[in-house]
Structures are given as structure tokens and as C-alpha cells.
C-alpha positions as CSV (number, residue, x, y, z in Angstrom):
1,M,0.0,0.0,0.0
2,K,2.9,2.3,0.8
3,E,4.4,1.7,-2.7
4,R,1.0,2.3,-4.3
5,D,0.6,5.6,-2.4
6,R,4.1,6.7,-3.3
7,V,3.6,6.0,-7.0
8,R,0.2,7.8,-6.9
9,R,1.8,10.9,-5.4
10,A,4.5,10.8,-8.0
11,W,2.0,10.5,-10.8
12,R,-0.2,13.3,-9.6
13,K,2.9,15.5,-9.4
14,H,4.5,14.7,-12.7
15,R,1.5,13.3,-14.8
16,K,3.7,10.8,-16.6
17,P,1.9,8.0,-18.5
18,E,4.3,5.4,-17.2
19,L,3.7,6.4,-13.6
20,H,-0.1,6.2,-14.1
21,K,0.2,2.8,-15.6
22,L,2.3,1.6,-12.7
23,F,-0.1,3.1,-10.2
24,K,-3.1,1.3,-11.7
25,K,-1.1,-2.0,-11.6
26,L,-0.3,-1.5,-7.9
27,R,-3.8,-0.4,-7.1
28,N,-5.3,-3.5,-8.7
29,R,-2.8,-5.6,-6.9
30,V,-3.7,-4.1,-3.5
31,Q,-7.4,-4.5,-4.1
32,S,-6.9,-8.1,-5.0
33,L,-4.9,-8.8,-1.8
34,I,-7.6,-7.0,0.3
35,R,-10.4,-9.2,-1.3
36,D,-8.4,-12.4,-0.7
37,A,-7.7,-11.4,2.9
38,K,-11.4,-10.6,3.5
39,E,-12.5,-13.9,1.9
40,N,-10.1,-15.9,4.0
41,Y,-11.1,-14.1,7.2
42,Y,-14.9,-14.6,6.5
43,R,-14.3,-18.2,5.6
44,T,-12.4,-18.8,8.9
45,V,-15.0,-17.0,11.0
46,F,-18.1,-18.6,9.6
47,S,-16.6,-22.1,9.5
48,L,-16.8,-22.0,13.3
49,K,-20.5,-21.1,13.4
50,R,-22.7,-24.1,13.8
51,D,-26.2,-22.6,13.9
52,T,-28.1,-19.8,12.2
53,V,-28.4,-17.6,15.3
54,S,-24.6,-17.2,15.8
55,T,-24.2,-16.8,12.0
56,W,-26.6,-13.9,11.8
57,G,-25.1,-12.4,14.9
58,E,-21.7,-12.4,13.3
59,L,-23.0,-11.0,10.1
60,R,-24.5,-8.0,12.0
61,R,-21.3,-7.6,14.1
62,L,-19.3,-7.3,10.9
63,G,-21.8,-4.9,9.4
64,L,-22.6,-7.2,6.4
65,V,-26.3,-7.0,7.2
66,S,-28.3,-4.2,8.9
67,S,-29.1,-4.6,12.6
68,S,-32.6,-5.4,13.4
69,S,-32.8,-3.2,16.5
70,E,-33.3,0.0,14.5
71,K,-35.3,-1.5,11.7
72,D,-37.8,-3.2,14.1
73,R,-38.1,-0.3,16.5
74,C,-41.7,0.4,17.2
75,N,-42.7,4.1,17.5
76,F,-46.4,3.5,18.1
77,D,-48.4,3.6,21.3
78,L,-48.0,0.3,23.1
79,D,-51.6,0.5,24.5
80,E,-52.9,0.8,20.9
81,L,-50.8,-2.1,19.8
82,N,-52.0,-4.2,22.7
83,A,-55.6,-3.4,21.9
84,V,-55.2,-4.6,18.3
85,F,-53.4,-7.8,19.4
86,I,-56.1,-8.6,21.9
87,L,-58.8,-8.0,19.2
88,S,-57.1,-10.2,16.7
89,S,-56.5,-13.0,19.2
90,S,-60.2,-13.0,20.4
91,A,-61.6,-13.0,16.8
92,G,-64.0,-15.9,16.5
93,S,-64.1,-16.6,20.3
94,D,-67.8,-15.7,20.3
95,I,-68.6,-18.6,18.0
96,E,-70.5,-21.3,19.9
97,S,-70.1,-25.0,19.2
98,G,-73.6,-25.2,17.9
99,D,-72.7,-22.8,15.1
100,L,-70.3,-25.3,13.7
101,N,-72.4,-27.4,11.4
102,W,-70.6,-30.7,11.4
103,D,-71.3,-34.1,12.8
104,P,-68.3,-35.9,14.3
105,D,-70.1,-39.2,14.2
106,A,-70.3,-38.9,10.4
107,L,-66.5,-38.9,10.2
108,D,-64.3,-41.9,10.5
109,I,-62.6,-40.6,13.7
110,K,-60.7,-43.0,16.0
111,R,-61.7,-42.2,19.5
112,F,-58.9,-41.2,22.0
113,D,-59.3,-42.8,25.4
114,D,-57.4,-40.5,27.8
115,T,-57.6,-43.1,30.5
116,C,-55.1,-45.2,28.7
117,F,-52.5,-42.4,28.4
118,F,-50.0,-41.5,31.1
119,F,-46.9,-39.4,30.9
120,A,-43.8,-41.5,31.3
121,D,-40.9,-40.6,33.5
122,I,-38.5,-38.3,31.7
123,S,-35.0,-39.7,31.1
124,P,-31.8,-37.6,31.2
125,K,-31.4,-38.1,27.5
126,A,-34.9,-36.9,26.7
127,L,-34.4,-33.8,28.9
128,R,-31.0,-33.0,27.2
129,D,-32.5,-33.4,23.7
130,A,-35.4,-31.1,24.6
131,I,-33.1,-28.4,25.9
132,F,-30.4,-28.7,23.2
133,K,-33.0,-28.6,20.4
134,G,-33.6,-25.0,21.3
135,R,-32.0,-22.7,18.7
136,S,-33.5,-19.3,19.6
137,E,-31.6,-17.2,22.1
138,A,-34.7,-15.0,22.7
139,M,-35.4,-14.9,26.5
140,G,-38.8,-14.9,28.1
141,I,-39.9,-13.3,31.3
142,D,-37.6,-15.5,33.3
143,K,-34.5,-14.0,31.5
144,I,-33.0,-17.5,31.1
145,S,-31.4,-18.1,27.7
146,T,-30.9,-21.4,25.9
147,K,-27.2,-20.8,25.9
148,C,-27.2,-20.5,29.7
149,L,-29.1,-23.7,30.1
150,K,-26.7,-25.6,27.7
151,I,-23.6,-24.4,29.6
152,T,-25.0,-25.3,33.1
153,F,-26.9,-28.4,32.0
154,P,-24.5,-30.9,33.7
155,V,-25.0,-29.2,37.0
156,L,-28.8,-28.5,36.6
157,L,-29.7,-32.0,35.2
158,P,-30.8,-33.7,38.4
159,Y,-32.8,-30.7,39.6
160,L,-34.5,-30.1,36.2
161,L,-35.2,-33.8,35.9
162,K,-36.9,-33.8,39.3
163,L,-38.8,-30.7,38.5
164,F,-40.1,-31.8,35.1
165,N,-41.2,-35.2,36.4
166,F,-43.0,-33.6,39.4
167,L,-44.9,-31.3,37.1
168,L,-46.1,-34.1,34.8
169,Q,-46.9,-36.5,37.6
170,N,-48.9,-33.9,39.6
171,S,-50.5,-32.1,36.6
172,R,-48.9,-28.8,37.6
173,Y,-47.5,-25.9,35.6
174,P,-45.6,-22.9,37.0
175,E,-47.6,-19.7,36.8
176,L,-44.5,-17.8,35.5
177,W,-44.4,-20.2,32.5
178,K,-47.9,-19.1,31.6
179,L,-46.7,-15.6,30.9
180,A,-45.1,-14.4,27.7
181,L,-43.3,-11.2,26.5
182,I,-45.2,-9.9,23.5
183,R,-43.0,-8.3,20.9
184,P,-44.5,-6.4,17.9
185,L,-42.9,-7.3,14.6
186,P,-43.7,-5.3,11.4
187,K,-45.6,-7.1,8.7
188,V,-44.5,-4.5,6.1
189,K,-41.2,-2.7,5.4
190,S,-42.4,0.7,6.5
191,P,-45.3,0.3,8.9
192,I,-47.7,3.3,9.1
193,S,-50.4,1.9,11.4
194,V,-50.7,-0.4,14.4
195,T,-52.4,-2.9,12.2
196,D,-49.1,-3.3,10.3
197,F,-47.7,-5.2,13.2
198,R,-48.1,-8.8,14.3
199,P,-47.3,-10.1,17.8
200,I,-44.9,-12.9,18.7
201,S,-44.7,-14.4,22.2
202,L,-41.4,-14.9,23.8
203,L,-41.9,-17.9,26.2
204,C,-39.7,-19.1,29.0
205,T,-37.0,-21.4,27.8
206,L,-37.7,-24.1,30.3
207,S,-41.4,-24.1,29.4
208,K,-40.5,-24.7,25.8
209,A,-38.3,-27.6,26.8
210,L,-41.2,-29.2,28.8
211,E,-43.6,-28.6,25.9
212,R,-41.2,-30.5,23.6
213,I,-41.1,-33.5,26.0
214,V,-44.9,-33.5,26.3
215,F,-45.3,-33.2,22.5
216,D,-42.9,-36.2,21.9
217,Q,-44.7,-38.4,24.4
218,I,-48.2,-37.6,23.0
219,V,-47.1,-38.1,19.4
220,D,-45.4,-41.3,20.3
221,Y,-48.6,-42.6,21.9
222,L,-50.7,-41.6,18.9
223,E,-48.3,-43.2,16.5
224,T,-48.0,-46.4,18.5
225,N,-51.8,-46.8,18.9
226,N,-52.5,-45.8,15.2
227,L,-54.7,-42.9,16.3
228,F,-53.6,-40.5,13.6
229,D,-55.8,-40.1,10.6
230,N,-54.3,-41.8,7.5
231,Y,-54.4,-38.5,5.7
232,Q,-52.9,-36.4,8.4
233,S,-49.5,-34.9,7.6
234,A,-48.9,-32.5,10.5
235,Y,-47.0,-33.6,13.5
236,R,-45.8,-36.8,11.8
237,K,-42.3,-37.7,10.9
238,G,-41.7,-38.5,7.2
239,Y,-44.9,-36.8,6.2
240,S,-45.5,-33.5,4.4
241,T,-48.2,-31.6,2.6
242,Q,-47.0,-33.0,-0.8
243,P,-48.5,-36.5,-0.3
244,S,-51.8,-34.9,0.7
245,F,-52.1,-33.4,-2.7
246,V,-51.3,-36.6,-4.5
């Protein structure tokens, strides 16, 4: 770079064609070296990233993508947003069951006998899988992140195992886990109204882990006892919407 700058100063002073030609050669060489250095650096940095969360975080840190903090900042009245979110969530709640004109007996529905289903004791592996499946670092009202749980998991394992098994065996659910932080996200690039936002709920990390365990046990029971409809694709491994259209 020093040589490029020296030749550039000489060319601007003397305006000789040979100096200009040499300057362009050195300039192109420097630009090529910079591009190669950046490429090698990015390749090294991103090769260490194993998930999308850390990858996007590194992209924002390097300034390669814009930060979402300014883009997603909401300048609307929170009470107005809350009123819109409540209205949208309660839409259709006034519909009574009698208004739904369908006869369940006319459908080929396999009856679910809840007296035959019991939650099984949670194994250490099932608990670990449920926690380590979490990819989002968004924290709920408890301010506990997925990363924190993963780091401290070997120490917390016996306590979490006892807690989760107690909750399932006694049909309990912590009151704190029933709460969520509501974050408004814009549905359009430049929102001009409160209706241009949609709410997302940030749940407690531990509650999501317990929900995964409950989900896996219920689905396993339904699969084992062949209680899924033959044409159902949702919540089933190896199924998608494509076979439903065939």
C-alpha cells in the first residue's frame, strides 16, 4: 500500500503516463490482496459457526447486514398495539359450538381414550434433547437463555429432571411459565399503522423444553396406537403436505 501511495503521489505531481500505468497496476494488486484477505477471514470466522443464530449475529457484528434493532423499533403507542393484538386473538371466540355445522359421528374418527395415556418418566437423554433442540436465544420473562441452560446443564440436570417429572406426575404448571413477553414485529417494510404489526410471544426457555417433551410423548402414543388419521401430515415424521395433494 505504501508503494501504491508513493507512485500515486509521483503520478499526480509529474503526470507521466508510465507512472499512471504503474499506479493502476499497484492499485489493482492491493485491491486483489484485500479481497483475498477478507474472503479468507470470513471463511475462517463462519466455518466456526454451527447454527443460524450465531451466524446472523456475526453478520450483524461485521456490518454485512443491517441490525434489526433500529429496523424493528416500534414508535407506536403500546396500548394501541396491545388493543389490536387482543382484538385479533379474540376473533372468533364468540362462535359457539352449535354454530359449527358438522357431525363428528359422520366422520371416521378413531376415539382417543385418555384413561389409557399416562406421561412416562423423563429420562436424562430426553431432557437433554429437549433443551439442546432450542435454537433461539430470545429470552422470556424469566430471563434465562438457551445458551445459559446448555452451559450449566451438567449441574442442573438432576434438579431439572426432578422438577419436570414432578410437574407431569402432579399435573402442575408454573404460573410464571404461563406468561409471555409480547414483541410487535412489522408485517411490512415501513409500517404506518398499528395494524401493520403482528405479535410474537417470547416464552420461558424451560417451558418450551417441557412442551417438547410433552409433545414427543403424546405423538409417540398416537403413533404407537395408530390414532392418527391416515391422511394427516402435520406432527408426523416423514410426512409433508405433498402426499396430501397426490
